[in-house]
N, C-alpha and C positions, 0 to 999 in steps of 0.2 A: 514743771510739768502740770498741767491737773491732776487734781489728786483721782479723779475717774476713772484715769488713764493705767493708773497702777491695781483696780481691779482686776483678777481673772476673766471678769467679766466684760473686760473691754473690747471691744469691733474693732480691729484693723480699720476696716473699710468707713466705720463710722469715727473712727481717729482720723482718718484722711479729711474725709467733709468738714470737720469742725477745725482742723491744725490754722487754716487762714482766719478764720474768727478770733480762736483762746487767744491767738496772740495782743489782737488788738483790744480783748478784754480790760487789760492793765488800766486800761488810757480813759476808758468809758464813765462817764459821770452814773454813781452807783443809786441803783435804785431811791427814794428815802418813803419812811414811814410814814404814814399817817394817823397816827397816834403817838401817844408815847413808849412805847416798847418798840425798839430796836427790830431790824427786818433779819431773819435768820437766812431766809429764800433769795438770793441776790440776782441781779441781773443777770449775772452766768446761767444761775440754776434753772432762769425762766431760758434764756436762749437755749440750753441743749432742750430744755421740756418740749417746748415749742418744734425744733426740729425733729425731735425722736416724735411727736405727737403726728407729721406729717407725713415722718419716712413708714410711720407705722400705719398709717390712714387711717386715727382715730377719728371717730366722732361727736364725742364728748370729755368735756375735762371728769367726770366720773370714772370714765375708761383712763385716761391715763393716772390717776390717782390710784385706780386698780393693778395698771402696772406697776407702778411706783413703791405695790408691797407685795408684788409680785415675782417681777423681776430683775434678777439682780443688776442689770445693767440700768434698765431706766431710774432703779436705787440711788447707784451710782452716781447717775448724770444730776439727777433731780432732787433728793432727799442732802439738808445740812446732816451736820453730825446731830445737830439738839433735832432732828426727825421735824415731820411735816405732816402739821393738820390741815384740815381741809381749810378751816377760818386762815393761819396762817397764807394759805395756796391762794385762796383766791381775794385778799386782803392785797397782796404783790401785783396780782391781775390785772388789778381794778386801773390802772392807765396803762396796761399791755407795753407797758416798756416804752411807750413811744419817742420818748428824748432819745433814750437809749440805742433804740434801732436807729434813728435818721442819725444818730451819730456816730455810731457801726457802721450803717451804708456807706456815709463818704469818706469814712479812712479805708472802706473796702475798694471804693471804687477807685478811690488816689490810688491804692496800692496796684489794683489791677492794669490804669489807665499804663501805669506805665512800663508794662508789660506788654502791651499789643501794640501792632503796628499801626499806622493811620493808611485810610483808607484810600485818602483826598487826599493828598496834603495840599495841593497845587490850590483847592477853594478853602484852605484855613481851618482857625476853630470854629465845625459847624456847631449848631445846640438847636434841637427841637426843643419848643416848650408851650406845655398846655398843663388842661385840668382835667380833673374826672372824680365825676360823685363813686364812691364803692361805699356802702354799708357797711354801717359800724355797731360795735358790741353796745350791747343794753347799757353797759355801762358809764358811758359814752359820754354822759347828758349833754355837754357842751356842745357837744356834735349836730344837735336835733337840726333837721333840716323844716320838714314841716311835720304837723301834727300827727300824720298818718306815717313817715317814714326818717328814720334817726340815719344820716348817711355823714358821710365825713368829705372833705374836695382835698384830694389829691394834687397837688402842684409839682411837677417834675421837668429837670430841663436833663435832655434825654443827649448823648453824646452821639454827634451818629456819624462822625470818623471811628469810632472804635467801638461804636453800638453797645454801649452797656449806660445807666442811668446815670447822668453824674452828680445830678443836686435833685433831692425830693425835701419839699416842704407841706405839711398838714396845715389843716384851717376847719373851723365848722365848714359845713355842707354851703350857705347865705354867702361864703364870705366872695366877693371878687376877686378874677382872675390876674386883670390886667399890673393890680401894684405890684406883682410878682416877677414880673422880669426883670427888674430892676437886682432883684435879692437874686435872679436864679442863674443871672447874665454876667460875667466877667466881661471886664474892658476890653479888648482885643477880640471877642470873640463877638461872632453872627450868630442872631438867633432865626429861627425858621418858625414864622409863626401863621395862623389863620387867622379869619378875617374877625377874631370876636376881639383879637386885640388891637385894632384900626381904633387909635387914637390921636391925634396931632399931635396935642400937647405934649403927650408922653412919650412920642418920636423926637420931638427936639431937645425934650431930656437924656433921651437915650445919647442922642448921639453929641448930646455937651460930655457924656461918662465916659466916651469914646467907645460906645456899644453900636453894634452893628445889627441890621436886621432885616429881612426878607421876609415881606404878609400878604398877604391874599387881599386885595380890598372887596372885588366883588364877590 
């Protein structure tokens, strides 16, 4: 049981919301410190803080930190025993836990997929694949797209039979989309693609890998 559940401030509804993610946290790669000082603010603290941030509709990290000082539930969710200063909070959030978030999504997606009914089993394993640019935070320098826009490209494989994302990858905004089909698509699955993925050389490679595809060419 997570320590925050033992506090009298724990919300039953919030605990229910968090339960699937909490069960996966022991299996997630820990956040790494960028200095010689270990991080007391773990990915578990970061995830709970992020979910609390959105459920309470905060608009800034300062609002969240203030809530951690004034709200018993927020303090139980995101403040380690050693306390939480601004420098520690911002250091831990520099990478936004991108690696850990993707690991968590992958584990939760596989769990959910086992419980959902397949809508069209006669069509086999269908996966829509596409890439999209999203705004990056200012600290994500690696994601720079142009001198005027800081963008991340999200490459997603979406399970069409179950209506859930099955795999997500992130790259800098300038990254090409076509190479990610081989990484997002598994043997025996059929990719549904738009015309941006047209590449006859890659088509041959996907066939050799036992991967199927349906794409618009015009």
